[in-house]
Each structure stands twice: as C-alpha cells, then as structure tokens.
C-alpha positions in Angstrom: 81.8 79.5 104.0 83.9 82.4 102.7 83.0 85.7 104.4 84.2 89.0 103.1 83.5 92.5 104.5 80.4 93.7 102.6 81.9 97.1 101.8 85.1 95.8 100.3 85.3 94.2 96.9 86.9 90.8 96.7 90.0 92.1 94.7 90.7 94.6 97.4 90.3 91.9 100.1 92.9 89.8 98.3 95.3 92.6 97.2 95.1 95.0 100.2 93.6 92.9 103.0 96.4 93.7 105.5 98.4 96.8 106.0 101.1 96.9 108.6 102.8 100.0 110.1 106.5 100.3 110.3 108.9 97.9 108.7 112.2 97.5 110.6 115.0 95.7 108.7 118.0 94.0 110.2 120.2 91.1 109.1 117.9 89.9 106.3 114.8 90.1 108.5 111.9 92.5 108.8 110.1 93.3 112.0 106.5 94.5 111.8 103.5 95.2 114.0 100.5 93.4 112.5 97.1 95.2 112.1 95.5 92.1 110.5 96.1 88.4 110.8 99.1 86.9 109.0 99.4 83.2 108.1 102.3 81.1 106.9 102.7 81.4 103.1 100.8 84.6 102.8 102.3 86.9 100.0 103.6 90.3 101.1 104.9 93.5 99.4 106.9 96.2 101.0 106.3 99.5 99.3 109.7 100.8 98.4 111.6 102.9 95.9 112.8 102.4 93.1 110.7 99.2 93.2 108.6 97.3 95.7 110.0 94.3 97.6 108.0 91.0 97.5 108.3 88.2 100.0 106.4 85.2 101.3 105.7 84.6 105.0 107.4 81.2 105.0 108.9 81.6 108.5 107.1 83.8 111.0 108.9 84.4 114.4 107.1 85.8 117.5 108.6 88.3 120.0 110.3 85.4 121.8 111.9 84.4 118.5 109.9 81.2 118.3 108.8 79.9 114.9 104.9 80.2 114.6 102.5 79.6 111.8 100.5 82.8 112.2 100.4 86.2 113.8 97.4 88.2 115.2 96.6 91.9 115.0 98.7 93.9 117.5 101.4 91.3 117.6 105.0 92.1 116.5 106.5 89.4 114.3 109.7 89.0 112.4 109.9 87.6 108.8 112.8 86.6 106.6 113.4 89.1 103.8 116.2 87.9 101.5 115.4 90.3 98.6 116.0 94.1 98.8 116.7 96.2 101.8 113.6 97.8 103.2 113.8 100.9 105.4 112.3 101.6 108.7 108.8 103.0 108.4 107.9 101.6 105.0 104.4 100.0 104.6 103.9 96.3 104.2 100.8 95.0 102.3 99.4 91.5 102.2 99.1 90.6 98.5 97.8 87.0 98.8 95.9 85.5 101.7 96.6 81.8 102.0 93.4 81.0 104.0 91.2 83.0 101.5 92.8 81.3 98.5 92.4 77.8 100.1 88.7 78.6 100.8 88.1 79.8 97.2 89.8 76.6 95.9 87.7 74.4 98.1 84.5 76.1 96.8 85.7 75.7 93.2 86.4 71.9 93.7 83.1 71.5 95.6 81.0 73.0 92.8 83.1 72.0 89.8 81.4 70.3 86.9 81.1 66.6 86.8 81.8 64.3 83.9 78.8 63.1 82.0 78.8 59.6 80.4 76.4 59.1 77.5 75.9 56.2 75.1 73.4 54.5 72.9 72.2 51.0 73.4 71.0 49.3 70.2 69.6 45.7 70.0 67.9 44.0 67.1 64.1 44.0 67.6 64.4 46.4 70.6 63.9 50.2 70.8 67.1 52.3 70.6 68.0 53.6 74.1 70.0 56.7 75.1 71.7 56.3 78.5 73.1 59.4 80.3 74.8 59.2 83.7 76.8 61.5 86.0 78.0 58.6 88.1 75.3 59.2 90.7 72.2 59.5 88.6 71.3 57.6 85.4 68.6 58.5 82.9 67.5 56.1 80.1 65.4 57.4 77.2 63.9 54.9 74.8 63.3 56.0 71.3 60.1 54.5 69.9 60.0 52.8 66.6 58.0 55.6 65.0 60.6 58.1 66.1 63.5 56.0 64.7 61.6 55.6 61.4 61.1 59.4 61.2 64.8 59.8 61.7 65.6 57.6 58.6 63.1 59.3 56.3 
C-alpha cells in the first residue's frame, strides 16, 4: 500500500520529496549527502542559474566508489552529471521517485477497468436473452414475450 506523510500533499511528495545539502561537482560527477532515500532511476534537479540542471540517478556510487542501486539518509553518494556544471553548495531536489511511481502504477493496473462482453442470443420460439460477462461473472437476462411484443408496438 502506498503511504504518504499525512501533512504533505501528493504533488509535494513527488516534486519535493528529497532535498540534499551541498552539491560538489568534479569530472562530470556530483557528490551529495542524502537527507532522504535515493533509488536508481529517480529524477533529480540541481537548482542553478541561469537554469536548473536535470539528471537521472542511473549510476549511484557509494563512498567506496562501488556501484549501488540506492542510497540512504546520511550517506554520501556520487552521481553522474553530464549536463551543466553545478557549483559546490547548490541544492539538489528529487523530482521523481521511482518507487512511488511504480507503486502508483501498480494500483492503477490493479484497479483498472475490465472489458465487458455483451451480446444478445435469439432463437426461434425462445425468449430473447441478453448476456453480459466480465470474464469472471456472467449475467443472463431473458426478455419475456410480452416485453418483446411491447418493444415492437
């Protein structure tokens, strides 16, 4: 089940869910100290002038320079940053949270609408039948002769 802090609207959770202190840039990589969890493929934005720098956490390196798939609060990680040149001390915000988006997608798929099949069955000398099915449940409604006669008049 998807859990969000009760005092924070969902759009703030997605757009501003993580805020890190102190970006340090060197050789196409940024080093940050995490204040919230970071997962591989999360979207990030470094607040910069004249425009912000966007990146995706495709490769996350821990302090031993080992490739990891996530980082925890308090941990210092290094991320590739091929666009722009951020400066030391700039703030980094998480713009998309992969785990949250996966959880939302799972709920959408779980509760999505199902196809409904409906057809009429007509046979000479028999009442007209309406059959409706969702693949799991089937309902058959017979239309009596008096109802079908009223439809023709």
